[in-house]
Gaussian input, Z-matrix of N, CA and C with variables (Angstrom, degrees):
# hf/3-21g

backbone

0 1
 N
 C     1     B1
 C     2     B2     1     A1
 N     3     B3     2     A2     1     D1
 C     4     B4     3     A3     2     D2
 C     5     B5     4     A4     3     D3
 N     6     B6     5     A5     4     D4
 C     7     B7     6     A6     5     D5
 C     8     B8     7     A7     6     D6
 N     9     B9     8     A8     7     D7
 C    10    B10     9     A9     8     D8
 C    11    B11    10    A10     9     D9
 N    12    B12    11    A11    10    D10
 C    13    B13    12    A12    11    D11
 C    14    B14    13    A13    12    D12
 N    15    B15    14    A14    13    D13
 C    16    B16    15    A15    14    D14
 C    17    B17    16    A16    15    D15
 N    18    B18    17    A17    16    D16
 C    19    B19    18    A18    17    D17
 C    20    B20    19    A19    18    D18
 N    21    B21    20    A20    19    D19
 C    22    B22    21    A21    20    D20
 C    23    B23    22    A22    21    D21
 N    24    B24    23    A23    22    D22
 C    25    B25    24    A24    23    D23
 C    26    B26    25    A25    24    D24
 N    27    B27    26    A26    25    D25
 C    28    B28    27    A27    26    D26
 C    29    B29    28    A28    27    D27
 N    30    B30    29    A29    28    D28
 C    31    B31    30    A30    29    D29
 C    32    B32    31    A31    30    D30
 N    33    B33    32    A32    31    D31
 C    34    B34    33    A33    32    D32
 C    35    B35    34    A34    33    D33
 N    36    B36    35    A35    34    D34
 C    37    B37    36    A36    35    D35
 C    38    B38    37    A37    36    D36
 N    39    B39    38    A38    37    D37
 C    40    B40    39    A39    38    D38
 C    41    B41    40    A40    39    D39
 N    42    B42    41    A41    40    D40
 C    43    B43    42    A42    41    D41
 C    44    B44    43    A43    42    D42
 N    45    B45    44    A44    43    D43
 C    46    B46    45    A45    44    D44
 C    47    B47    46    A46    45    D45
 N    48    B48    47    A47    46    D46
 C    49    B49    48    A48    47    D47
 C    50    B50    49    A49    48    D48
 N    51    B51    50    A50    49    D49
 C    52    B52    51    A51    50    D50
 C    53    B53    52    A52    51    D51
 N    54    B54    53    A53    52    D52
 C    55    B55    54    A54    53    D53
 C    56    B56    55    A55    54    D54
 N    57    B57    56    A56    55    D55
 C    58    B58    57    A57    56    D56
 C    59    B59    58    A58    57    D57
 N    60    B60    59    A59    58    D58
 C    61    B61    60    A60    59    D59
 C    62    B62    61    A61    60    D60
 N    63    B63    62    A62    61    D61
 C    64    B64    63    A63    62    D62
 C    65    B65    64    A64    63    D63
 N    66    B66    65    A65    64    D64
 C    67    B67    66    A66    65    D65
 C    68    B68    67    A67    66    D66
 N    69    B69    68    A68    67    D67
 C    70    B70    69    A69    68    D68
 C    71    B71    70    A70    69    D69
 N    72    B72    71    A71    70    D70
 C    73    B73    72    A72    71    D71
 C    74    B74    73    A73    72    D72
 N    75    B75    74    A74    73    D73
 C    76    B76    75    A75    74    D74
 C    77    B77    76    A76    75    D75
 N    78    B78    77    A77    76    D76
 C    79    B79    78    A78    77    D77
 C    80    B80    79    A79    78    D78
 N    81    B81    80    A80    79    D79
 C    82    B82    81    A81    80    D80
 C    83    B83    82    A82    81    D81
 N    84    B84    83    A83    82    D82
 C    85    B85    84    A84    83    D83
 C    86    B86    85    A85    84    D84
 N    87    B87    86    A86    85    D85
 C    88    B88    87    A87    86    D86
 C    89    B89    88    A88    87    D87
 N    90    B90    89    A89    88    D88
 C    91    B91    90    A90    89    D89
 C    92    B92    91    A91    90    D90
 N    93    B93    92    A92    91    D91
 C    94    B94    93    A93    92    D92
 C    95    B95    94    A94    93    D93
 N    96    B96    95    A95    94    D94
 C    97    B97    96    A96    95    D95
 C    98    B98    97    A97    96    D96
 N    99    B99    98    A98    97    D97
 C   100   B100    99    A99    98    D98
 C   101   B101   100   A100    99    D99
 N   102   B102   101   A101   100   D100
 C   103   B103   102   A102   101   D101
 C   104   B104   103   A103   102   D102
 N   105   B105   104   A104   103   D103
 C   106   B106   105   A105   104   D104
 C   107   B107   106   A106   105   D105
 N   108   B108   107   A107   106   D106
 C   109   B109   108   A108   107   D107
 C   110   B110   109   A109   108   D108
 N   111   B111   110   A110   109   D109
 C   112   B112   111   A111   110   D110
 C   113   B113   112   A112   111   D111
 N   114   B114   113   A113   112   D112
 C   115   B115   114   A114   113   D113
 C   116   B116   115   A115   114   D114
 N   117   B117   116   A116   115   D115
 C   118   B118   117   A117   116   D116
 C   119   B119   118   A118   117   D117
 N   120   B120   119   A119   118   D118
 C   121   B121   120   A120   119   D119
 C   122   B122   121   A121   120   D120
 N   123   B123   122   A122   121   D121
 C   124   B124   123   A123   122   D122
 C   125   B125   124   A124   123   D123
 N   126   B126   125   A125   124   D124
 C   127   B127   126   A126   125   D125
 C   128   B128   127   A127   126   D126
 N   129   B129   128   A128   127   D127
 C   130   B130   129   A129   128   D128
 C   131   B131   130   A130   129   D129
 N   132   B132   131   A131   130   D130
 C   133   B133   132   A132   131   D131
 C   134   B134   133   A133   132   D132
 N   135   B135   134   A134   133   D133
 C   136   B136   135   A135   134   D134
 C   137   B137   136   A136   135   D135
 N   138   B138   137   A137   136   D136
 C   139   B139   138   A138   137   D137
 C   140   B140   139   A139   138   D138
 N   141   B141   140   A140   139   D139
 C   142   B142   141   A141   140   D140
 C   143   B143   142   A142   141   D141
 N   144   B144   143   A143   142   D142
 C   145   B145   144   A144   143   D143
 C   146   B146   145   A145   144   D144
 N   147   B147   146   A146   145   D145
 C   148   B148   147   A147   146   D146
 C   149   B149   148   A148   147   D147
 N   150   B150   149   A149   148   D148
 C   151   B151   150   A150   149   D149
 C   152   B152   151   A151   150   D150
 N   153   B153   152   A152   151   D151
 C   154   B154   153   A153   152   D152
 C   155   B155   154   A154   153   D153
 N   156   B156   155   A155   154   D154
 C   157   B157   156   A156   155   D155
 C   158   B158   157   A157   156   D156
 N   159   B159   158   A158   157   D157
 C   160   B160   159   A159   158   D158
 C   161   B161   160   A160   159   D159
 N   162   B162   161   A161   160   D160
 C   163   B163   162   A162   161   D161
 C   164   B164   163   A163   162   D162
 N   165   B165   164   A164   163   D163
 C   166   B166   165   A165   164   D164
 C   167   B167   166   A166   165   D165
 N   168   B168   167   A167   166   D166
 C   169   B169   168   A168   167   D167
 C   170   B170   169   A169   168   D168
 N   171   B171   170   A170   169   D169
 C   172   B172   171   A171   170   D170
 C   173   B173   172   A172   171   D171
 N   174   B174   173   A173   172   D172
 C   175   B175   174   A174   173   D173
 C   176   B176   175   A175   174   D174
 N   177   B177   176   A176   175   D175
 C   178   B178   177   A177   176   D176
 C   179   B179   178   A178   177   D177
 N   180   B180   179   A179   178   D178
 C   181   B181   180   A180   179   D179
 C   182   B182   181   A181   180   D180
 N   183   B183   182   A182   181   D181
 C   184   B184   183   A183   182   D182
 C   185   B185   184   A184   183   D183
 N   186   B186   185   A185   184   D184
 C   187   B187   186   A186   185   D185
 C   188   B188   187   A187   186   D186
 N   189   B189   188   A188   187   D187
 C   190   B190   189   A189   188   D188
 C   191   B191   190   A190   189   D189
 N   192   B192   191   A191   190   D190
 C   193   B193   192   A192   191   D191
 C   194   B194   193   A193   192   D192
 N   195   B195   194   A194   193   D193
 C   196   B196   195   A195   194   D194
 C   197   B197   196   A196   195   D195
 N   198   B198   197   A197   196   D196
 C   199   B199   198   A198   197   D197
 C   200   B200   199   A199   198   D198
 N   201   B201   200   A200   199   D199
 C   202   B202   201   A201   200   D200
 C   203   B203   202   A202   201   D201
 N   204   B204   203   A203   202   D202
 C   205   B205   204   A204   203   D203
 C   206   B206   205   A205   204   D204
 N   207   B207   206   A206   205   D205
 C   208   B208   207   A207   206   D206
 C   209   B209   208   A208   207   D207
 N   210   B210   209   A209   208   D208
 C   211   B211   210   A210   209   D209
 C   212   B212   211   A211   210   D210
 N   213   B213   212   A212   211   D211
 C   214   B214   213   A213   212   D212
 C   215   B215   214   A214   213   D213
 N   216   B216   215   A215   214   D214
 C   217   B217   216   A216   215   D215
 C   218   B218   217   A217   216   D216
 N   219   B219   218   A218   217   D217
 C   220   B220   219   A219   218   D218
 C   221   B221   220   A220   219   D219
 N   222   B222   221   A221   220   D220
 C   223   B223   222   A222   221   D221
 C   224   B224   223   A223   222   D222
 N   225   B225   224   A224   223   D223
 C   226   B226   225   A225   224   D224
 C   227   B227   226   A226   225   D225
 N   228   B228   227   A227   226   D226
 C   229   B229   228   A228   227   D227
 C   230   B230   229   A229   228   D228
 N   231   B231   230   A230   229   D229
 C   232   B232   231   A231   230   D230
 C   233   B233   232   A232   231   D231
 N   234   B234   233   A233   232   D232
 C   235   B235   234   A234   233   D233
 C   236   B236   235   A235   234   D234
 N   237   B237   236   A236   235   D235
 C   238   B238   237   A237   236   D236
 C   239   B239   238   A238   237   D237
 N   240   B240   239   A239   238   D238
 C   241   B241   240   A240   239   D239
 C   242   B242   241   A241   240   D240
 N   243   B243   242   A242   241   D241
 C   244   B244   243   A243   242   D242
 C   245   B245   244   A244   243   D243
 N   246   B246   245   A245   244   D244
 C   247   B247   246   A246   245   D245
 C   248   B248   247   A247   246   D246
 N   249   B249   248   A248   247   D247
 C   250   B250   249   A249   248   D248
 C   251   B251   250   A250   249   D249
 N   252   B252   251   A251   250   D250
 C   253   B253   252   A252   251   D251
 C   254   B254   253   A253   252   D252
 N   255   B255   254   A254   253   D253
 C   256   B256   255   A255   254   D254
 C   257   B257   256   A256   255   D255
 N   258   B258   257   A257   256   D256
 C   259   B259   258   A258   257   D257
 C   260   B260   259   A259   258   D258
 N   261   B261   260   A260   259   D259
 C   262   B262   261   A261   260   D260
 C   263   B263   262   A262   261   D261
 N   264   B264   263   A263   262   D262
 C   265   B265   264   A264   263   D263
 C   266   B266   265   A265   264   D264
 N   267   B267   266   A266   265   D265
 C   268   B268   267   A267   266   D266
 C   269   B269   268   A268   267   D267
 N   270   B270   269   A269   268   D268
 C   271   B271   270   A270   269   D269
 C   272   B272   271   A271   270   D270

   B1=1.4481
   B2=1.5239
   B3=1.2843
   B4=1.4588
   B5=1.5215
   B6=1.3137
   B7=1.4531
   B8=1.5191
   B9=1.3231
   B10=1.4583
   B11=1.5156
   B12=1.3477
   B13=1.4583
   B14=1.5149
   B15=1.3168
   B16=1.4501
   B17=1.5278
   B18=1.3166
   B19=1.4569
   B20=1.5280
   B21=1.3095
   B22=1.4668
   B23=1.5259
   B24=1.3189
   B25=1.4603
   B26=1.5198
   B27=1.3237
   B28=1.4618
   B29=1.5246
   B30=1.3251
   B31=1.4649
   B32=1.5329
   B33=1.3206
   B34=1.4674
   B35=1.5250
   B36=1.3293
   B37=1.4641
   B38=1.5238
   B39=1.3128
   B40=1.4643
   B41=1.5323
   B42=1.3234
   B43=1.4590
   B44=1.5296
   B45=1.3305
   B46=1.4572
   B47=1.5192
   B48=1.3145
   B49=1.4632
   B50=1.5250
   B51=1.3288
   B52=1.4534
   B53=1.5271
   B54=1.3071
   B55=1.4608
   B56=1.5140
   B57=1.3115
   B58=1.4587
   B59=1.5169
   B60=1.3246
   B61=1.4612
   B62=1.5231
   B63=1.3261
   B64=1.4629
   B65=1.5249
   B66=1.2959
   B67=1.4673
   B68=1.5323
   B69=1.3091
   B70=1.4656
   B71=1.5244
   B72=1.3239
   B73=1.4511
   B74=1.5188
   B75=1.3236
   B76=1.4625
   B77=1.5168
   B78=1.3158
   B79=1.4638
   B80=1.5320
   B81=1.3318
   B82=1.4688
   B83=1.5257
   B84=1.3201
   B85=1.4728
   B86=1.5300
   B87=1.3252
   B88=1.4659
   B89=1.5245
   B90=1.3323
   B91=1.4603
   B92=1.5253
   B93=1.3221
   B94=1.4588
   B95=1.5272
   B96=1.3148
   B97=1.4693
   B98=1.5265
   B99=1.3347
   B100=1.4609
   B101=1.5290
   B102=1.3317
   B103=1.4617
   B104=1.5278
   B105=1.3253
   B106=1.4597
   B107=1.5191
   B108=1.3139
   B109=1.4611
   B110=1.5257
   B111=1.3333
   B112=1.4645
   B113=1.5307
   B114=1.3333
   B115=1.4636
   B116=1.5232
   B117=1.3440
   B118=1.4660
   B119=1.5269
   B120=1.3240
   B121=1.4615
   B122=1.5273
   B123=1.3315
   B124=1.4561
   B125=1.5237
   B126=1.3222
   B127=1.4638
   B128=1.5291
   B129=1.3160
   B130=1.4703
   B131=1.5270
   B132=1.3235
   B133=1.4643
   B134=1.5327
   B135=1.3122
   B136=1.4659
   B137=1.5265
   B138=1.3268
   B139=1.4652
   B140=1.5197
   B141=1.3179
   B142=1.4639
   B143=1.5350
   B144=1.3265
   B145=1.4727
   B146=1.5293
   B147=1.3192
   B148=1.4645
   B149=1.5318
   B150=1.3289
   B151=1.4654
   B152=1.5248
   B153=1.3176
   B154=1.4705
   B155=1.5252
   B156=1.3178
   B157=1.4605
   B158=1.5306
   B159=1.3207
   B160=1.4627
   B161=1.5276
   B162=1.3326
   B163=1.4664
   B164=1.5229
   B165=1.3320
   B166=1.4607
   B167=1.5247
   B168=1.3318
   B169=1.4548
   B170=1.5194
   B171=1.3150
   B172=1.4666
   B173=1.5311
   B174=1.3137
   B175=1.4585
   B176=1.5262
   B177=1.3020
   B178=1.4594
   B179=1.5186
   B180=1.3291
   B181=1.4625
   B182=1.5195
   B183=1.2935
   B184=1.4551
   B185=1.5211
   B186=1.3178
   B187=1.4612
   B188=1.5256
   B189=1.3280
   B190=1.4553
   B191=1.5288
   B192=1.3033
   B193=1.4531
   B194=1.5296
   B195=1.3424
   B196=1.4634
   B197=1.5210
   B198=1.3281
   B199=1.4608
   B200=1.5224
   B201=1.3375
   B202=1.4659
   B203=1.5215
   B204=1.3140
   B205=1.4666
   B206=1.5258
   B207=1.3212
   B208=1.4734
   B209=1.5257
   B210=1.3329
   B211=1.4605
   B212=1.5254
   B213=1.3198
   B214=1.4593
   B215=1.5264
   B216=1.3228
   B217=1.4606
   B218=1.5211
   B219=1.3194
   B220=1.4660
   B221=1.5220
   B222=1.3331
   B223=1.4582
   B224=1.5281
   B225=1.3355
   B226=1.4630
   B227=1.5233
   B228=1.3105
   B229=1.4621
   B230=1.5282
   B231=1.3180
   B232=1.4638
   B233=1.5239
   B234=1.3398
   B235=1.4619
   B236=1.5307
   B237=1.3328
   B238=1.4604
   B239=1.5299
   B240=1.3152
   B241=1.4661
   B242=1.5213
   B243=1.3272
   B244=1.4626
   B245=1.5318
   B246=1.3240
   B247=1.4584
   B248=1.5178
   B249=1.3298
   B250=1.4654
   B251=1.5242
   B252=1.3150
   B253=1.4598
   B254=1.5335
   B255=1.3386
   B256=1.4639
   B257=1.5251
   B258=1.3060
   B259=1.4721
   B260=1.5213
   B261=1.2975
   B262=1.4596
   B263=1.5122
   B264=1.3176
   B265=1.4496
   B266=1.5218
   B267=1.3151
   B268=1.4637
   B269=1.5146
   B270=1.3034
   B271=1.4680
   B272=1.5089
   A1=109.07
   A2=117.91
   A3=120.25
   A4=109.42
   A5=115.37
   A6=121.80
   A7=108.94
   A8=116.53
   A9=121.61
   A10=108.39
   A11=116.72
   A12=122.46
   A13=111.91
   A14=118.07
   A15=120.17
   A16=111.21
   A17=117.49
   A18=120.63
   A19=109.47
   A20=117.42
   A21=123.03
   A22=109.55
   A23=117.70
   A24=122.16
   A25=111.59
   A26=117.27
   A27=121.40
   A28=110.29
   A29=117.37
   A30=121.57
   A31=109.68
   A32=117.15
   A33=120.62
   A34=111.13
   A35=117.33
   A36=120.90
   A37=111.07
   A38=116.77
   A39=121.66
   A40=110.92
   A41=116.73
   A42=121.43
   A43=113.20
   A44=116.87
   A45=120.20
   A46=113.30
   A47=116.15
   A48=121.21
   A49=110.39
   A50=115.07
   A51=119.28
   A52=108.67
   A53=115.24
   A54=120.82
   A55=108.26
   A56=115.30
   A57=120.97
   A58=108.83
   A59=115.97
   A60=120.97
   A61=109.11
   A62=117.32
   A63=121.09
   A64=112.05
   A65=118.20
   A66=123.38
   A67=110.46
   A68=114.74
   A69=121.05
   A70=111.59
   A71=115.24
   A72=121.60
   A73=115.02
   A74=118.46
   A75=120.37
   A76=112.18
   A77=117.16
   A78=121.60
   A79=110.16
   A80=115.58
   A81=119.85
   A82=111.68
   A83=116.95
   A84=120.72
   A85=110.82
   A86=117.00
   A87=120.91
   A88=110.26
   A89=116.43
   A90=120.27
   A91=110.83
   A92=116.16
   A93=121.16
   A94=111.39
   A95=117.92
   A96=122.25
   A97=111.44
   A98=116.39
   A99=120.70
   A100=113.60
   A101=115.86
   A102=121.49
   A103=111.46
   A104=115.71
   A105=122.36
   A106=110.84
   A107=115.99
   A108=121.73
   A109=108.24
   A110=116.49
   A111=119.30
   A112=109.90
   A113=117.54
   A114=120.64
   A115=110.44
   A116=117.52
   A117=120.70
   A118=110.22
   A119=116.15
   A120=120.91
   A121=110.01
   A122=116.89
   A123=120.64
   A124=110.10
   A125=115.81
   A126=120.61
   A127=112.51
   A128=117.94
   A129=121.58
   A130=113.41
   A131=117.87
   A132=120.53
   A133=112.69
   A134=116.83
   A135=119.97
   A136=112.07
   A137=117.61
   A138=118.93
   A139=111.13
   A140=117.67
   A141=121.05
   A142=109.87
   A143=116.87
   A144=121.00
   A145=110.55
   A146=117.31
   A147=120.47
   A148=110.86
   A149=116.55
   A150=120.14
   A151=111.07
   A152=116.72
   A153=121.33
   A154=110.06
   A155=116.98
   A156=120.95
   A157=110.81
   A158=117.37
   A159=121.79
   A160=109.76
   A161=116.64
   A162=120.79
   A163=112.34
   A164=115.92
   A165=121.22
   A166=113.19
   A167=116.66
   A168=120.95
   A169=113.61
   A170=117.13
   A171=121.36
   A172=110.66
   A173=115.72
   A174=120.56
   A175=107.06
   A176=116.82
   A177=121.13
   A178=107.78
   A179=115.34
   A180=121.73
   A181=109.31
   A182=114.82
   A183=120.58
   A184=108.17
   A185=116.03
   A186=119.84
   A187=110.89
   A188=115.89
   A189=122.46
   A190=107.40
   A191=117.53
   A192=121.73
   A193=109.39
   A194=117.57
   A195=120.12
   A196=113.83
   A197=117.52
   A198=120.00
   A199=113.54
   A200=116.81
   A201=119.11
   A202=110.15
   A203=115.48
   A204=121.29
   A205=112.02
   A206=117.21
   A207=120.01
   A208=112.99
   A209=118.04
   A210=120.95
   A211=112.49
   A212=117.69
   A213=121.25
   A214=110.50
   A215=115.62
   A216=121.32
   A217=114.32
   A218=118.13
   A219=121.46
   A220=110.42
   A221=116.81
   A222=119.85
   A223=110.44
   A224=117.64
   A225=120.89
   A226=109.37
   A227=116.99
   A228=123.02
   A229=110.67
   A230=116.69
   A231=120.37
   A232=111.81
   A233=117.11
   A234=120.31
   A235=110.36
   A236=116.93
   A237=121.38
   A238=110.49
   A239=116.79
   A240=121.21
   A241=111.21
   A242=116.86
   A243=121.45
   A244=110.13
   A245=116.66
   A246=120.49
   A247=111.83
   A248=116.64
   A249=119.97
   A250=110.65
   A251=116.66
   A252=121.27
   A253=111.11
   A254=116.75
   A255=121.22
   A256=113.92
   A257=118.05
   A258=120.72
   A259=110.34
   A260=115.17
   A261=120.64
   A262=107.19
   A263=117.09
   A264=121.75
   A265=109.05
   A266=115.09
   A267=121.03
   A268=108.21
   A269=116.49
   A270=120.36
   A271=108.40
   D1=128.08
   D2=178.52
   D3=-99.24
   D4=148.58
   D5=-179.37
   D6=-75.53
   D7=126.07
   D8=-179.03
   D9=-100.34
   D10=105.51
   D11=-177.27
   D12=-59.86
   D13=-36.48
   D14=-179.97
   D15=-62.01
   D16=-40.68
   D17=177.75
   D18=-65.15
   D19=-42.07
   D20=178.02
   D21=-56.56
   D22=-47.79
   D23=-178.64
   D24=-64.56
   D25=-42.45
   D26=-179.78
   D27=-62.86
   D28=-44.87
   D29=179.51
   D30=-62.21
   D31=-45.58
   D32=-179.41
   D33=-62.36
   D34=-47.53
   D35=-179.93
   D36=-61.47
   D37=-43.55
   D38=-178.46
   D39=-59.95
   D40=-32.90
   D41=-178.20
   D42=-96.75
   D43=8.13
   D44=179.27
   D45=67.20
   D46=25.69
   D47=-177.73
   D48=-96.66
   D49=157.68
   D50=175.09
   D51=-89.59
   D52=155.76
   D53=177.80
   D54=-155.90
   D55=162.80
   D56=-179.25
   D57=-104.53
   D58=130.98
   D59=-178.87
   D60=-141.05
   D61=113.89
   D62=178.35
   D63=-91.24
   D64=4.64
   D65=-179.11
   D66=68.63
   D67=156.88
   D68=-177.88
   D69=-58.58
   D70=128.78
   D71=173.76
   D72=85.10
   D73=-22.88
   D74=-176.58
   D75=-68.15
   D76=-36.03
   D77=-179.93
   D78=-57.42
   D79=-52.31
   D80=-179.90
   D81=-66.19
   D82=-34.18
   D83=178.44
   D84=-64.09
   D85=-44.22
   D86=177.86
   D87=-62.75
   D88=-42.31
   D89=178.09
   D90=-57.54
   D91=-44.44
   D92=-177.67
   D93=-68.64
   D94=-47.56
   D95=-178.07
   D96=-59.34
   D97=-43.94
   D98=-175.17
   D99=-100.70
   D100=7.75
   D101=177.78
   D102=53.95
   D103=52.00
   D104=-178.49
   D105=-107.55
   D106=148.28
   D107=173.75
   D108=-89.51
   D109=172.06
   D110=175.61
   D111=-61.15
   D112=-38.00
   D113=178.77
   D114=-65.10
   D115=-40.05
   D116=175.87
   D117=-59.91
   D118=-44.29
   D119=-179.71
   D120=-62.01
   D121=-41.75
   D122=178.41
   D123=-59.25
   D124=-47.01
   D125=-177.54
   D126=-69.85
   D127=-34.64
   D128=-177.69
   D129=-82.27
   D130=-28.41
   D131=-175.60
   D132=-115.00
   D133=-55.22
   D134=-173.79
   D135=-65.47
   D136=-49.99
   D137=-177.30
   D138=-65.78
   D139=-35.05
   D140=178.46
   D141=-63.67
   D142=-44.74
   D143=178.87
   D144=-65.69
   D145=-40.27
   D146=178.87
   D147=-66.03
   D148=-42.37
   D149=178.10
   D150=-60.46
   D151=-41.12
   D152=179.17
   D153=-64.21
   D154=-44.22
   D155=178.99
   D156=-61.89
   D157=-40.24
   D158=178.48
   D159=-64.43
   D160=-49.09
   D161=-179.86
   D162=-57.45
   D163=-38.34
   D164=-177.54
   D165=-85.48
   D166=1.75
   D167=177.69
   D168=69.60
   D169=26.67
   D170=-179.57
   D171=-71.63
   D172=148.75
   D173=171.36
   D174=-80.39
   D175=130.27
   D176=-179.63
   D177=-109.25
   D178=121.53
   D179=179.35
   D180=-119.96
   D181=145.43
   D182=173.40
   D183=-103.25
   D184=135.06
   D185=177.95
   D186=-79.44
   D187=-14.55
   D188=178.49
   D189=-133.06
   D190=151.78
   D191=179.63
   D192=-71.30
   D193=110.56
   D194=-176.05
   D195=-70.63
   D196=-10.17
   D197=-178.80
   D198=-91.23
   D199=-2.84
   D200=177.51
   D201=-68.94
   D202=143.76
   D203=-178.57
   D204=-57.64
   D205=-32.18
   D206=-178.08
   D207=-64.96
   D208=-16.47
   D209=178.92
   D210=-100.97
   D211=2.64
   D212=-179.31
   D213=-54.35
   D214=126.11
   D215=178.63
   D216=83.51
   D217=-8.34
   D218=-179.34
   D219=-78.03
   D220=170.63
   D221=175.28
   D222=-62.59
   D223=-33.14
   D224=176.80
   D225=-59.69
   D226=-47.00
   D227=177.85
   D228=-62.60
   D229=-46.18
   D230=-179.55
   D231=-63.88
   D232=-39.99
   D233=178.05
   D234=-63.27
   D235=-43.58
   D236=178.95
   D237=-59.82
   D238=-47.32
   D239=179.79
   D240=-64.02
   D241=-40.46
   D242=178.64
   D243=-62.23
   D244=-46.16
   D245=-179.90
   D246=-63.32
   D247=-41.37
   D248=178.85
   D249=-62.71
   D250=-33.44
   D251=178.83
   D252=-73.31
   D253=-34.26
   D254=-172.83
   D255=-87.64
   D256=-30.23
   D257=-175.35
   D258=-138.19
   D259=163.72
   D260=172.87
   D261=-83.60
   D262=125.17
   D263=-177.38
   D264=-109.73
   D265=126.68
   D266=176.54
   D267=-106.25
   D268=127.91
   D269=179.85
   D270=-113.34

């Protein structure tokens, strides 16, 4: 199963939530221009956004279950692991 960004955006907008969207093709373009890997992009963009959300006391919701095997190694999985490392999560 592949992650559908459009569905993610629709769910976030419908619930009045914030989300990050680099638009189609821009993510890869930034990687190429600045010679960044996907891991670099995660560290430069995703962790910064997550840290800001934590500092501001935002509620962080996943539109998909990050613990499913199909997301192993994905940014969804990495974000979940990062959050678990940074804060105490109550489920």
